[in-house]
GUKOL-704336 format. One record per residue (C-alpha): residue number from 1; residue in one letter; x, y, z. Coordinates in nm, 2 decimals. Each point is the difference from the previous one (the first is absolute). Last residue first. Example, Ala and Ser with C-alpha at 12.3 -4.5 7.8 and 13.67 -1.06 7.14 Angstrom:
GUKOL-704336
{num=2; residu=S; X=1.37; Y=-0.11; Z=0.71}
{num=1; residu=A; X=-0.14; Y=-0.34; Z=0.07}
//
This chain:
GUKOL-704336
{num=366; residu=N; X=17.82; Y=-5.55; Z=-1.45}
{num=365; residu=C; X=-0.34; Y=0.17; Z=-0.03}
{num=364; residu=K; X=0.06; Y=0.08; Z=-0.37}
{num=363; residu=Q; X=0.09; Y=-0.37; Z=-0.06}
{num=362; residu=I; X=-0.30; Y=-0.12; Z=0.17}
{num=361; residu=S; X=-0.22; Y=0.24; Z=-0.20}
{num=360; residu=Q; X=0.12; Y=-0.16; Z=-0.33}
{num=359; residu=V; X=-0.13; Y=-0.34; Z=0.13}
{num=358; residu=D; X=-0.35; Y=0.12; Z=0.04}
{num=357; residu=I; X=-0.14; Y=-0.24; Z=0.24}
{num=356; residu=I; X=-0.36; Y=-0.15; Z=0.02}
{num=355; residu=F; X=-0.09; Y=-0.02; Z=0.37}
{num=354; residu=E; X=-0.23; Y=-0.30; Z=0.07}
{num=353; residu=L; X=-0.22; Y=-0.06; Z=0.31}
{num=352; residu=Q; X=-0.19; Y=-0.28; Z=0.16}
{num=351; residu=C; X=-0.20; Y=0.04; Z=0.32}
{num=350; residu=V; X=-0.13; Y=-0.17; Z=0.30}
{num=349; residu=A; X=0.13; Y=-0.34; Z=-0.04}
{num=348; residu=K; X=-0.05; Y=-0.23; Z=0.31}
{num=347; residu=N; X=0.30; Y=-0.18; Z=0.15}
{num=346; residu=E; X=0.05; Y=0.22; Z=0.30}
{num=345; residu=K; X=-0.12; Y=0.34; Z=-0.15}
{num=344; residu=R; X=0.13; Y=0.03; Z=-0.36}
{num=343; residu=V; X=0.12; Y=0.25; Z=-0.25}
{num=342; residu=N; X=0.13; Y=-0.17; Z=-0.31}
{num=341; residu=F; X=0.21; Y=0.25; Z=-0.21}
{num=340; residu=Y; X=0.11; Y=-0.02; Z=-0.36}
{num=339; residu=L; X=0.27; Y=0.21; Z=-0.16}
{num=338; residu=S; X=-0.04; Y=0.03; Z=-0.39}
{num=337; residu=N; X=0.26; Y=0.05; Z=-0.27}
{num=336; residu=N; X=-0.08; Y=-0.32; Z=-0.17}
{num=335; residu=E; X=0.12; Y=-0.36; Z=-0.08}
{num=334; residu=Y; X=0.09; Y=-0.14; Z=0.35}
{num=333; residu=G; X=-0.23; Y=0.24; Z=0.20}
{num=332; residu=Q; X=0.18; Y=0.16; Z=0.30}
{num=331; residu=W; X=-0.07; Y=-0.10; Z=0.34}
{num=330; residu=T; X=-0.19; Y=0.09; Z=0.32}
{num=329; residu=D; X=-0.17; Y=-0.17; Z=0.30}
{num=328; residu=V; X=-0.15; Y=0.25; Z=0.24}
{num=327; residu=T; X=-0.08; Y=-0.14; Z=0.35}
{num=326; residu=I; X=-0.25; Y=0.15; Z=0.24}
{num=325; residu=E; X=-0.06; Y=0.04; Z=0.39}
{num=324; residu=D; X=-0.34; Y=0.16; Z=0.05}
{num=323; residu=D; X=0.02; Y=0.26; Z=0.28}
{num=322; residu=F; X=-0.26; Y=0.22; Z=-0.14}
{num=321; residu=L; X=-0.20; Y=-0.15; Z=-0.30}
{num=320; residu=L; X=0.08; Y=-0.15; Z=-0.34}
{num=319; residu=Q; X=-0.27; Y=-0.07; Z=-0.25}
{num=318; residu=G; X=-0.07; Y=-0.28; Z=-0.24}
{num=317; residu=R; X=0.05; Y=-0.11; Z=-0.38}
{num=316; residu=L; X=0.11; Y=0.32; Z=-0.16}
{num=315; residu=L; X=0.17; Y=-0.01; Z=-0.34}
{num=314; residu=L; X=0.22; Y=0.29; Z=-0.08}
{num=313; residu=F; X=0.18; Y=0.09; Z=-0.33}
{num=312; residu=K; X=0.26; Y=0.28; Z=-0.02}
{num=311; residu=Q; X=0.15; Y=0.17; Z=-0.31}
{num=310; residu=H; X=0.29; Y=0.23; Z=-0.06}
{num=309; residu=I; X=0.22; Y=-0.09; Z=0.29}
{num=308; residu=C; X=0.36; Y=0.11; Z=-0.02}
{num=307; residu=S; X=-0.07; Y=0.32; Z=0.21}
{num=306; residu=P; X=-0.06; Y=-0.25; Z=0.29}
{num=305; residu=N; X=0.37; Y=0.01; Z=0.10}
{num=304; residu=F; X=0.10; Y=-0.32; Z=0.15}
{num=303; residu=D; X=0.33; Y=0.03; Z=0.21}
{num=302; residu=N; X=0.36; Y=-0.10; Z=0.00}
{num=301; residu=G; X=0.01; Y=-0.03; Z=-0.38}
{num=300; residu=F; X=-0.32; Y=-0.12; Z=-0.19}
{num=299; residu=D; X=0.19; Y=-0.27; Z=-0.18}
{num=298; residu=F; X=-0.24; Y=-0.19; Z=-0.20}
{num=297; residu=R; X=-0.03; Y=-0.39; Z=0.03}
{num=296; residu=Y; X=-0.19; Y=0.03; Z=0.33}
{num=295; residu=A; X=-0.05; Y=-0.33; Z=0.19}
{num=294; residu=S; X=0.38; Y=-0.01; Z=0.03}
{num=293; residu=S; X=-0.04; Y=0.23; Z=0.29}
{num=292; residu=K; X=0.26; Y=0.30; Z=0.01}
{num=291; residu=S; X=-0.09; Y=0.06; Z=0.35}
{num=290; residu=S; X=-0.07; Y=0.37; Z=-0.07}
{num=289; residu=A; X=-0.22; Y=-0.09; Z=-0.28}
{num=288; residu=A; X=-0.20; Y=-0.27; Z=0.19}
{num=287; residu=N; X=-0.05; Y=0.24; Z=0.29}
{num=286; residu=S; X=-0.11; Y=0.28; Z=-0.24}
{num=285; residu=A; X=-0.25; Y=-0.23; Z=-0.19}
{num=284; residu=A; X=-0.15; Y=-0.11; Z=0.33}
{num=283; residu=D; X=-0.04; Y=0.36; Z=0.11}
{num=282; residu=L; X=-0.17; Y=0.08; Z=-0.33}
{num=281; residu=C; X=-0.22; Y=-0.29; Z=0.04}
{num=280; residu=F; X=-0.10; Y=0.12; Z=0.36}
{num=279; residu=G; X=-0.08; Y=0.34; Z=-0.15}
{num=278; residu=V; X=-0.22; Y=-0.15; Z=-0.27}
{num=277; residu=V; X=-0.20; Y=-0.17; Z=0.26}
{num=276; residu=G; X=-0.04; Y=0.33; Z=0.19}
{num=275; residu=G; X=-0.13; Y=0.18; Z=-0.32}
{num=274; residu=Y; X=-0.24; Y=-0.30; Z=-0.05}
{num=273; residu=G; X=-0.16; Y=0.09; Z=0.34}
{num=272; residu=V; X=0.10; Y=-0.15; Z=0.31}
{num=271; residu=H; X=-0.29; Y=0.00; Z=0.24}
{num=270; residu=N; X=-0.18; Y=0.27; Z=0.22}
{num=269; residu=N; X=-0.21; Y=0.12; Z=-0.28}
{num=268; residu=Y; X=0.18; Y=0.34; Z=0.02}
{num=267; residu=D; X=0.33; Y=-0.18; Z=-0.10}
{num=266; residu=L; X=0.22; Y=-0.21; Z=0.22}
{num=265; residu=D; X=0.38; Y=-0.02; Z=-0.03}
{num=264; residu=S; X=0.06; Y=0.26; Z=0.26}
{num=263; residu=A; X=-0.15; Y=-0.23; Z=0.25}
{num=262; residu=R; X=0.26; Y=-0.27; Z=-0.07}
{num=261; residu=V; X=-0.04; Y=-0.31; Z=-0.20}
{num=260; residu=K; X=0.29; Y=-0.24; Z=0.05}
{num=259; residu=T; X=0.29; Y=-0.10; Z=-0.23}
{num=258; residu=H; X=0.18; Y=-0.30; Z=-0.14}
{num=257; residu=Y; X=0.19; Y=0.00; Z=-0.34}
{num=256; residu=T; X=0.06; Y=-0.30; Z=-0.20}
{num=255; residu=F; X=0.21; Y=-0.02; Z=-0.33}
{num=254; residu=H; X=-0.06; Y=-0.26; Z=-0.27}
{num=253; residu=N; X=0.18; Y=-0.29; Z=-0.16}
{num=252; residu=Q; X=-0.23; Y=-0.28; Z=0.04}
{num=251; residu=P; X=-0.27; Y=0.17; Z=-0.23}
{num=250; residu=I; X=-0.33; Y=0.11; Z=0.16}
{num=249; residu=S; X=-0.32; Y=-0.15; Z=-0.18}
{num=248; residu=E; X=-0.26; Y=0.09; Z=-0.25}
{num=247; residu=F; X=0.08; Y=0.37; Z=-0.07}
{num=246; residu=L; X=-0.20; Y=0.32; Z=-0.07}
{num=245; residu=P; X=-0.31; Y=-0.19; Z=0.09}
{num=244; residu=Q; X=-0.29; Y=0.02; Z=-0.24}
{num=243; residu=P; X=-0.28; Y=0.23; Z=0.09}
{num=242; residu=K; X=-0.35; Y=-0.13; Z=0.12}
{num=241; residu=E; X=-0.22; Y=0.31; Z=-0.09}
{num=240; residu=T; X=0.19; Y=0.05; Z=-0.32}
{num=239; residu=L; X=-0.21; Y=0.28; Z=-0.17}
{num=238; residu=A; X=-0.22; Y=-0.06; Z=-0.30}
{num=237; residu=K; X=-0.08; Y=0.34; Z=-0.10}
{num=236; residu=V; X=-0.31; Y=0.23; Z=0.02}
{num=235; residu=P; X=0.07; Y=0.36; Z=-0.09}
{num=234; residu=V; X=-0.06; Y=0.29; Z=0.23}
{num=233; residu=K; X=-0.19; Y=0.29; Z=-0.11}
{num=232; residu=Q; X=-0.36; Y=-0.06; Z=0.07}
{num=231; residu=L; X=0.08; Y=-0.33; Z=0.15}
{num=230; residu=L; X=0.06; Y=0.18; Z=0.32}
{num=229; residu=E; X=-0.36; Y=0.05; Z=0.09}
{num=228; residu=E; X=-0.14; Y=-0.34; Z=-0.11}
{num=227; residu=K; X=0.30; Y=-0.19; Z=0.15}
{num=226; residu=F; X=-0.04; Y=0.14; Z=0.35}
{num=225; residu=Q; X=-0.38; Y=-0.04; Z=-0.01}
{num=224; residu=E; X=0.06; Y=-0.37; Z=-0.10}
{num=223; residu=P; X=0.23; Y=-0.07; Z=0.28}
{num=222; residu=L; X=0.32; Y=-0.16; Z=-0.11}
{num=221; residu=A; X=-0.02; Y=-0.39; Z=-0.01}
{num=220; residu=E; X=0.14; Y=-0.16; Z=0.31}
{num=219; residu=P; X=0.35; Y=-0.10; Z=0.11}
{num=218; residu=K; X=-0.02; Y=-0.18; Z=0.35}
{num=217; residu=G; X=0.09; Y=0.12; Z=0.35}
{num=216; residu=D; X=-0.37; Y=0.08; Z=0.10}
{num=215; residu=K; X=-0.02; Y=0.22; Z=-0.30}
{num=214; residu=V; X=0.31; Y=0.09; Z=-0.23}
{num=213; residu=F; X=0.01; Y=0.23; Z=-0.30}
{num=212; residu=V; X=0.34; Y=-0.06; Z=-0.15}
{num=211; residu=S; X=0.27; Y=0.27; Z=-0.07}
{num=210; residu=I; X=0.24; Y=0.03; Z=-0.29}
{num=209; residu=N; X=0.25; Y=0.27; Z=0.03}
{num=208; residu=E; X=0.19; Y=0.18; Z=-0.27}
{num=207; residu=C; X=0.29; Y=0.23; Z=0.11}
{num=206; residu=K; X=0.17; Y=0.28; Z=-0.20}
{num=205; residu=N; X=0.29; Y=0.20; Z=0.10}
{num=204; residu=I; X=0.19; Y=0.28; Z=-0.20}
{num=203; residu=V; X=-0.29; Y=0.07; Z=-0.25}
{num=202; residu=T; X=0.17; Y=0.29; Z=-0.19}
{num=201; residu=K; X=-0.20; Y=0.33; Z=-0.02}
{num=200; residu=T; X=0.35; Y=0.17; Z=-0.04}
{num=199; residu=Q; X=-0.06; Y=0.28; Z=0.25}
{num=198; residu=Y; X=-0.27; Y=-0.15; Z=0.24}
{num=197; residu=D; X=0.17; Y=-0.34; Z=0.02}
{num=196; residu=I; X=-0.29; Y=-0.25; Z=0.01}
{num=195; residu=I; X=-0.06; Y=-0.26; Z=0.29}
{num=194; residu=R; X=-0.24; Y=-0.26; Z=-0.16}
{num=193; residu=Y; X=-0.27; Y=-0.20; Z=0.20}
{num=192; residu=A; X=-0.20; Y=-0.29; Z=-0.14}
{num=191; residu=S; X=-0.30; Y=-0.20; Z=0.10}
{num=190; residu=M; X=-0.10; Y=-0.34; Z=-0.15}
{num=189; residu=F; X=-0.33; Y=-0.15; Z=0.11}
{num=188; residu=S; X=-0.10; Y=-0.34; Z=0.13}
{num=187; residu=K; X=-0.30; Y=-0.26; Z=0.02}
{num=186; residu=N; X=-0.14; Y=0.02; Z=-0.35}
{num=185; residu=G; X=0.27; Y=0.21; Z=-0.15}
{num=184; residu=M; X=0.05; Y=0.37; Z=-0.01}
{num=183; residu=S; X=0.23; Y=0.24; Z=-0.16}
{num=182; residu=E; X=0.23; Y=0.31; Z=0.06}
{num=181; residu=L; X=-0.12; Y=0.18; Z=0.32}
{num=180; residu=G; X=0.18; Y=0.31; Z=0.08}
{num=179; residu=L; X=0.28; Y=0.17; Z=0.19}
{num=178; residu=K; X=0.21; Y=0.28; Z=-0.14}
{num=177; residu=L; X=0.26; Y=0.15; Z=0.22}
{num=176; residu=K; X=0.16; Y=0.33; Z=-0.14}
{num=175; residu=T; X=0.35; Y=0.10; Z=0.08}
{num=174; residu=P; X=0.21; Y=0.30; Z=0.11}
{num=173; residu=A; X=0.36; Y=-0.08; Z=0.08}
{num=172; residu=D; X=0.08; Y=0.10; Z=0.37}
{num=171; residu=P; X=0.19; Y=-0.33; Z=0.08}
{num=170; residu=Q; X=0.19; Y=0.02; Z=-0.33}
{num=169; residu=M; X=-0.07; Y=-0.28; Z=-0.26}
{num=168; residu=T; X=0.31; Y=-0.22; Z=-0.11}
{num=167; residu=Y; X=-0.16; Y=-0.33; Z=0.11}
{num=166; residu=F; X=-0.32; Y=0.07; Z=-0.20}
{num=165; residu=M; X=0.19; Y=0.08; Z=-0.32}
{num=164; residu=P; X=0.08; Y=-0.37; Z=-0.03}
{num=163; residu=D; X=-0.37; Y=-0.05; Z=-0.09}
{num=162; residu=I; X=-0.17; Y=-0.25; Z=0.24}
{num=161; residu=D; X=-0.27; Y=-0.24; Z=-0.11}
{num=160; residu=F; X=-0.19; Y=-0.17; Z=0.29}
{num=159; residu=K; X=-0.22; Y=-0.30; Z=-0.01}
{num=158; residu=S; X=-0.22; Y=-0.09; Z=0.29}
{num=157; residu=T; X=-0.20; Y=-0.32; Z=0.10}
{num=156; residu=I; X=-0.25; Y=-0.12; Z=0.25}
{num=155; residu=L; X=-0.15; Y=0.31; Z=0.15}
{num=154; residu=L; X=-0.31; Y=-0.10; Z=0.20}
{num=153; residu=M; X=-0.31; Y=0.21; Z=-0.04}
{num=152; residu=A; X=-0.27; Y=-0.02; Z=0.26}
{num=151; residu=G; X=-0.36; Y=-0.14; Z=0.05}
{num=150; residu=K; X=-0.30; Y=0.08; Z=0.21}
{num=149; residu=S; X=-0.20; Y=0.08; Z=-0.32}
{num=148; residu=R; X=-0.08; Y=0.36; Z=0.13}
{num=147; residu=S; X=0.35; Y=0.04; Z=0.12}
{num=146; residu=F; X=0.14; Y=-0.10; Z=-0.33}
{num=145; residu=F; X=-0.21; Y=0.26; Z=-0.21}
{num=144; residu=K; X=0.07; Y=0.28; Z=0.24}
{num=143; residu=S; X=0.39; Y=-0.08; Z=0.03}
{num=142; residu=V; X=0.02; Y=-0.01; Z=-0.37}
{num=141; residu=N; X=-0.17; Y=0.32; Z=-0.07}
{num=140; residu=W; X=0.25; Y=0.03; Z=-0.31}
{num=139; residu=V; X=0.14; Y=0.32; Z=0.15}
{num=138; residu=G; X=-0.22; Y=0.12; Z=0.28}
{num=137; residu=Y; X=0.26; Y=0.25; Z=0.13}
{num=136; residu=I; X=0.04; Y=-0.23; Z=0.30}
{num=135; residu=L; X=0.11; Y=-0.27; Z=-0.25}
{num=134; residu=S; X=0.28; Y=0.24; Z=-0.11}
{num=133; residu=T; X=0.15; Y=0.00; Z=0.35}
{num=132; residu=T; X=0.03; Y=-0.38; Z=-0.02}
{num=131; residu=F; X=0.19; Y=0.04; Z=-0.34}
{num=130; residu=A; X=0.23; Y=0.26; Z=0.16}
{num=129; residu=E; X=0.07; Y=-0.24; Z=0.28}
{num=128; residu=A; X=0.09; Y=-0.27; Z=-0.26}
{num=127; residu=A; X=0.23; Y=0.24; Z=-0.18}
{num=126; residu=A; X=0.18; Y=0.08; Z=0.33}
{num=125; residu=N; X=0.04; Y=-0.38; Z=0.06}
{num=124; residu=T; X=0.15; Y=-0.06; Z=-0.35}
{num=123; residu=F; X=0.24; Y=0.30; Z=0.07}
{num=122; residu=K; X=0.10; Y=-0.18; Z=0.31}
{num=121; residu=S; X=0.12; Y=-0.29; Z=-0.22}
{num=120; residu=I; X=0.14; Y=0.19; Z=-0.30}
{num=119; residu=D; X=0.18; Y=0.25; Z=0.22}
{num=118; residu=P; X=0.07; Y=0.31; Z=-0.23}
{num=117; residu=Q; X=0.38; Y=0.01; Z=-0.03}
{num=116; residu=N; X=0.25; Y=0.13; Z=0.26}
{num=115; residu=F; X=0.18; Y=-0.33; Z=-0.01}
{num=114; residu=R; X=-0.10; Y=-0.06; Z=0.36}
{num=113; residu=N; X=-0.36; Y=0.02; Z=-0.10}
{num=112; residu=R; X=-0.20; Y=0.31; Z=-0.05}
{num=111; residu=I; X=-0.39; Y=0.11; Z=0.06}
{num=110; residu=S; X=0.02; Y=0.35; Z=-0.14}
{num=109; residu=L; X=-0.15; Y=-0.12; Z=-0.34}
{num=108; residu=F; X=-0.36; Y=0.12; Z=0.09}
{num=107; residu=N; X=0.13; Y=0.34; Z=0.07}
{num=106; residu=E; X=-0.29; Y=0.15; Z=-0.16}
{num=105; residu=G; X=-0.21; Y=-0.27; Z=-0.17}
{num=104; residu=N; X=-0.27; Y=0.18; Z=-0.19}
{num=103; residu=F; X=-0.33; Y=-0.19; Z=-0.05}
{num=102; residu=I; X=-0.18; Y=-0.20; Z=-0.26}
{num=101; residu=I; X=-0.29; Y=-0.24; Z=0.09}
{num=100; residu=G; X=-0.18; Y=-0.28; Z=-0.15}
{num=99; residu=F; X=-0.32; Y=-0.17; Z=-0.11}
{num=98; residu=I; X=-0.26; Y=0.16; Z=0.23}
{num=97; residu=D; X=0.13; Y=0.33; Z=-0.11}
{num=96; residu=K; X=0.30; Y=0.22; Z=0.11}
{num=95; residu=H; X=0.23; Y=0.28; Z=-0.16}
{num=94; residu=I; X=0.27; Y=0.22; Z=0.11}
{num=93; residu=V; X=-0.02; Y=-0.08; Z=0.37}
{num=92; residu=D; X=0.26; Y=0.16; Z=0.24}
{num=91; residu=L; X=-0.02; Y=-0.28; Z=0.26}
{num=90; residu=S; X=-0.03; Y=0.11; Z=0.37}
{num=89; residu=L; X=-0.29; Y=-0.19; Z=0.11}
{num=88; residu=P; X=0.12; Y=-0.13; Z=0.32}
{num=87; residu=L; X=-0.10; Y=-0.37; Z=0.06}
{num=86; residu=I; X=-0.31; Y=-0.10; Z=0.21}
{num=85; residu=G; X=-0.05; Y=-0.38; Z=0.02}
{num=84; residu=P; X=0.01; Y=-0.04; Z=0.38}
{num=83; residu=T; X=-0.07; Y=0.31; Z=0.22}
{num=82; residu=Y; X=0.23; Y=-0.01; Z=0.30}
{num=81; residu=K; X=-0.08; Y=0.25; Z=0.29}
{num=80; residu=L; X=0.29; Y=0.19; Z=0.16}
{num=79; residu=D; X=-0.07; Y=0.02; Z=0.38}
{num=78; residu=P; X=0.31; Y=-0.22; Z=0.10}
{num=77; residu=N; X=0.24; Y=0.27; Z=-0.16}
{num=76; residu=F; X=0.32; Y=-0.21; Z=-0.03}
{num=75; residu=S; X=0.38; Y=0.07; Z=0.01}
{num=74; residu=I; X=0.23; Y=-0.25; Z=-0.18}
{num=73; residu=S; X=0.37; Y=-0.05; Z=0.11}
{num=72; residu=F; X=0.30; Y=-0.14; Z=-0.16}
{num=71; residu=T; X=0.36; Y=-0.05; Z=0.12}
{num=70; residu=S; X=0.27; Y=-0.14; Z=-0.23}
{num=69; residu=L; X=0.32; Y=-0.21; Z=-0.01}
{num=68; residu=C; X=0.02; Y=-0.08; Z=0.39}
{num=67; residu=D; X=0.29; Y=-0.23; Z=0.06}
{num=66; residu=N; X=-0.05; Y=-0.28; Z=0.26}
{num=65; residu=D; X=-0.06; Y=-0.28; Z=-0.27}
{num=64; residu=R; X=-0.11; Y=0.20; Z=-0.29}
{num=63; residu=M; X=-0.28; Y=0.20; Z=0.12}
{num=62; residu=I; X=-0.29; Y=0.20; Z=-0.13}
{num=61; residu=Q; X=-0.15; Y=0.20; Z=0.29}
{num=60; residu=C; X=-0.37; Y=0.09; Z=0.01}
{num=59; residu=N; X=-0.23; Y=0.24; Z=0.17}
{num=58; residu=I; X=-0.39; Y=0.02; Z=0.01}
{num=57; residu=R; X=-0.16; Y=0.34; Z=0.09}
{num=56; residu=N; X=-0.32; Y=0.12; Z=0.16}
{num=55; residu=N; X=0.20; Y=0.24; Z=0.22}
{num=54; residu=S; X=-0.11; Y=-0.15; Z=0.34}
{num=53; residu=A; X=0.00; Y=-0.34; Z=-0.15}
{num=52; residu=D; X=0.37; Y=-0.03; Z=-0.09}
{num=51; residu=S; X=-0.01; Y=-0.34; Z=-0.15}
{num=50; residu=W; X=0.25; Y=-0.25; Z=-0.09}
{num=49; residu=S; X=0.18; Y=-0.18; Z=-0.30}
{num=48; residu=K; X=0.34; Y=-0.16; Z=-0.03}
{num=47; residu=V; X=0.10; Y=-0.11; Z=-0.36}
{num=46; residu=T; X=0.26; Y=-0.27; Z=-0.03}
{num=45; residu=L; X=0.22; Y=-0.04; Z=-0.32}
{num=44; residu=N; X=0.14; Y=-0.30; Z=-0.18}
{num=43; residu=E; X=0.18; Y=0.10; Z=-0.31}
{num=42; residu=N; X=-0.10; Y=-0.12; Z=-0.33}
{num=41; residu=V; X=0.06; Y=0.33; Z=-0.19}
{num=40; residu=Y; X=0.17; Y=0.27; Z=0.20}
{num=39; residu=A; X=-0.10; Y=0.24; Z=0.27}
{num=38; residu=P; X=0.15; Y=0.37; Z=0.01}
{num=37; residu=S; X=0.09; Y=0.19; Z=0.29}
{num=36; residu=H; X=-0.14; Y=0.29; Z=0.22}
{num=35; residu=Y; X=-0.35; Y=0.09; Z=-0.15}
{num=34; residu=D; X=-0.23; Y=0.19; Z=0.21}
{num=33; residu=L; X=-0.36; Y=-0.03; Z=-0.12}
{num=32; residu=K; X=-0.29; Y=0.19; Z=0.13}
{num=31; residu=F; X=-0.37; Y=-0.06; Z=-0.13}
{num=30; residu=H; X=-0.29; Y=0.22; Z=0.09}
{num=29; residu=I; X=-0.38; Y=0.00; Z=-0.03}
{num=28; residu=A; X=-0.08; Y=-0.38; Z=0.01}
{num=27; residu=K; X=-0.37; Y=-0.07; Z=0.05}
{num=26; residu=S; X=-0.05; Y=-0.18; Z=-0.34}
{num=25; residu=Y; X=0.29; Y=-0.25; Z=0.10}
{num=24; residu=W; X=-0.21; Y=-0.11; Z=0.31}
{num=23; residu=T; X=-0.30; Y=-0.12; Z=-0.22}
{num=22; residu=K; X=0.06; Y=-0.37; Z=0.08}
{num=21; residu=D; X=-0.06; Y=0.06; Z=0.37}
{num=20; residu=M; X=0.20; Y=0.16; Z=0.28}
{num=19; residu=F; X=-0.08; Y=-0.09; Z=0.37}
{num=18; residu=E; X=0.28; Y=-0.24; Z=0.05}
{num=17; residu=M; X=0.24; Y=0.26; Z=-0.12}
{num=16; residu=Y; X=-0.07; Y=0.22; Z=0.30}
{num=15; residu=G; X=-0.01; Y=-0.17; Z=0.33}
{num=14; residu=D; X=0.33; Y=-0.20; Z=-0.06}
{num=13; residu=N; X=-0.16; Y=-0.34; Z=-0.05}
{num=12; residu=F; X=0.10; Y=-0.10; Z=-0.34}
{num=11; residu=K; X=-0.33; Y=-0.07; Z=-0.18}
{num=10; residu=S; X=0.21; Y=-0.23; Z=-0.24}
{num=9; residu=A; X=-0.14; Y=0.18; Z=-0.30}
{num=8; residu=I; X=0.10; Y=0.32; Z=0.14}
{num=7; residu=A; X=0.36; Y=-0.11; Z=0.05}
{num=6; residu=H; X=0.02; Y=-0.16; Z=-0.35}
{num=5; residu=K; X=-0.14; Y=0.32; Z=-0.16}
{num=4; residu=I; X=0.27; Y=0.20; Z=0.20}
{num=3; residu=A; X=0.27; Y=-0.24; Z=-0.13}
{num=2; residu=S; X=-0.10; Y=0.02; Z=-0.36}
{num=1; residu=M; X=-0.01; Y=0.38; Z=0.01}
//
């Protein structure tokens, strides 16, 4: 997908791809992948792309030197019309009002990682998409208020609490997802989502997000109409609108991981969402663990199993876009059970992240 996006952006003159615009993906009607051989971490691969204009198709070969590892093709219907901002309203809603929404999450846990656990990075993206869909239902009326005031909400911090039960859930386990507004400050508000096991009523995953109202790139006081309507039920709290950093500096003994943003890392806003950032940090932790880096005091075995994470803290300072080359610095705290991650583009920090580790879970994984 990244190679095709590159070819289209370069206006590659083959009589077909040069005429495709940024809505090309929405016109895809059929994908075909023939998988021959695996590729491995840090391998240098070449992707060849070309068009079959008579069949409205783009073909790709993924190569290691002269060996073809996979072939891939996408067929298109050029007449499909792209309508921005429309998501399928397929939620089984139990309750909703302007303050929140509760709906059944059938197969919500089917997104798995290589340990056959719910994937905590891609799972974050799924929850974010559900959040966006809930806005279409009119929950909070956030989009209406902010569009009137020509402003936007900017996520700045997230706190995740993960119950150990989350990692043992079956892919088809019935769940409920509850999204709601928790509190409001002068320029910001806190929202939260909870994933609840249907049978035990246990909150297996909880996330609290603080978002700031931004206008012309600067934090502004929340619109009065927005506050008047929502203050009927939502308490006012002094929220942290300039959060403290998770760490002040990077210790000398740290592990460094390099990667590049691919098309598959982008969310529906066409940048890397915080689920993607978590994914980069998990990859960095896996590389540090497998290389037995001295930056980690704990022995995670030959790979980093995320089931030892019981809390995550995320502080966003910028955004990542397609093709950005990024660096992740990671280390373990000297006096605690935390793993820290500094995500940067060139020398500019984009995100700070902290995983708080359950030591007993490490022993179970090993």
